[in-house]
C-alpha positions as MATLAB code, in Angstrom:
seq = 'XXXXXXXXXXXXXXXXXXXXXXXXXXXXXXXXXXXXXXXXXXXXXXXXXXXXXXXXXXXXXXXXXXXXXXXXXXXXXXXXXXXXXXXXXXXXXXXXXXXXXXXXXXXXXXXXXXXXXXXXXXXXXXXXXXXXXXXXXXXXXXXXX';
ca = [
       0.000    0.000    0.000;
       1.306    3.420   -0.940;
       2.309    5.979    1.696;
       1.889    8.949   -0.661;
      -0.973   11.369   -0.011;
      -1.785   11.502   -3.705;
      -0.167   10.145   -6.849;
       2.756   12.136   -8.270;
       5.090   11.683  -11.195;
       8.753   12.002  -12.076;
       7.709   14.822  -14.421;
       6.296   16.780  -11.456;
       9.569   16.246   -9.575;
      11.458   17.622  -12.583;
       9.233   20.713  -12.619;
       9.764   21.304   -8.889;
      13.545   21.419   -9.302;
      13.071   24.749  -11.108;
      11.865   26.294   -7.821;
       9.292   29.015   -7.263;
      11.339   31.542   -9.260;
      11.763   29.191  -12.218;
      15.523   29.807  -12.104;
      16.522   26.438  -10.692;
      17.449   25.141   -7.262;
      20.367   23.469   -5.526;
      19.099   20.227   -7.079;
      19.826   21.587  -10.523;
      23.232   22.914   -9.445;
      24.219   19.543   -7.955;
      22.735   17.441  -10.775;
      20.285   15.708   -8.417;
      17.342   13.945  -10.050;
      14.418   12.054   -8.562;
      14.515    8.790  -10.515;
      12.119    6.311   -8.918;
       8.897    6.346   -6.950;
       8.010    3.217   -4.974;
       5.037    2.509   -2.731;
       7.063    3.422    0.373;
      10.304    4.910   -0.904;
      11.747    7.598   -3.145;
      15.048    7.412   -5.049;
      17.311   10.224   -6.251;
      20.688   10.220   -7.980;
      23.634   12.612   -8.066;
      26.847   12.388  -10.091;
      30.094   12.041   -8.143;
      32.073   14.628  -10.098;
      35.113   16.772   -9.276;
      32.888   19.798   -8.577;
      31.440   17.810   -5.635;
      34.837   16.715   -4.297;
      36.657   17.843   -1.190;
      40.382   18.729   -1.418;
      41.237   15.023   -1.005;
      39.483   14.122   -4.272;
      36.420   12.398   -2.829;
      32.795   13.471   -2.687;
      32.421   16.069    0.051;
      30.343   14.873    3.003;
      28.183   17.965    2.626;
      27.298   16.907   -0.926;
      26.081   13.562    0.453;
      23.956   15.466    2.962;
      22.505   17.666    0.201;
      21.497   14.517   -1.696;
      20.045   12.901    1.430;
      18.060   15.962    2.511;
      16.760   16.529   -1.006;
      15.273   13.057   -1.459;
      13.899   12.973    2.098;
      12.382   16.460    1.768;
      10.626   15.539   -1.447;
       9.295   12.374    0.192;
       8.181   14.254    3.315;
       6.187   16.687    1.193;
       4.549   13.962   -0.865;
       3.125   12.185    2.209;
       1.159   15.257    3.363;
      -1.780   17.146    1.884;
       0.374   19.743    0.129;
      -2.575   22.143   -0.231;
      -2.795   22.417    3.580;
       0.741   21.547    4.774;
       4.360   21.469    3.721;
       7.393   19.770    5.223;
      10.807   21.258    5.958;
      13.999   19.661    7.179;
      14.336   20.084   10.942;
      17.367   17.901   11.675;
      19.705   15.731    9.642;
      22.698   13.568   10.421;
      24.963   11.465    8.274;
      27.489    8.697    8.713;
      29.984    8.634    5.866;
      31.005    5.012    5.399;
      32.869    4.778    2.105;
      34.509    7.428   -0.066;
      33.158    8.055   -3.564;
      35.164    9.643   -6.342;
      33.255    9.026   -9.580;
      30.112    7.459  -10.976;
      26.524    7.909   -9.934;
      25.399    8.027   -6.316;
      21.919    6.703   -5.533;
      19.948    7.762   -2.463;
      16.880    5.875   -1.248;
      14.611    7.473    1.353;
      12.221    5.364    3.431;
      10.073    6.516    6.339;
      10.827    5.493    9.904;
       7.944    7.570   11.314;
       5.013    9.354    9.682;
       3.251   11.572   12.207;
       0.939   14.568   12.141;
       3.664   17.111   12.941;
       6.892   15.289   12.023;
       8.201   12.564    9.821;
      11.525   10.762   10.139;
      13.349    9.373    7.113;
      16.250    6.983    6.670;
      18.364    7.625    3.602;
      20.931    5.162    2.269;
      23.380    6.351   -0.369;
      25.180    3.803   -2.536;
      27.814    4.162   -5.234;
      27.716    2.787   -8.791;
      28.950   -0.601   -7.514;
      26.031   -0.781   -5.067;
      28.291   -0.253   -2.045;
      26.901    1.673    0.922;
      28.627    5.073    1.136;
      26.477    7.044    3.554;
      23.589    6.480    5.943;
      21.559    9.499    6.947;
      18.451   10.252    8.988;
      16.318   13.362    8.519;
      13.485   14.689   10.623;
      10.992   16.870    8.775;
       8.635   19.285   10.491;
       5.126   19.317    9.024;
       3.941   22.936    8.913;
       0.413   24.217    8.334;
       0.150   26.644    5.404;
];
């Protein structure tokens, strides 16, 4: 059974990355794309490119967090009645497990808690070889419009 408040599409996700000004968002800057919608999960990808590297030549931990918060924030907004509420990141943490230098990173967000005022999401980021690179948890506050 689906956790989403109402059906949504990858095309809608693509439109949202343009932001309210239509000039693009951090998603566009970082090359993040929502790529899969499951009944109880959302998947996004981000390229591991030199522009995302730290001085040591590996993907910056902050870039992993941007990917994690992006996919979890999208998911948190799609589980609420978006005409009456919206969700914003309230807290996020990340454990960086394996360095990434190139290829495509894939982040999968799944809910740990779906409440009236908060939701908690677990995000696992893997590299192109399917190896776990980062585990993150984000709490979203559900705010009345």
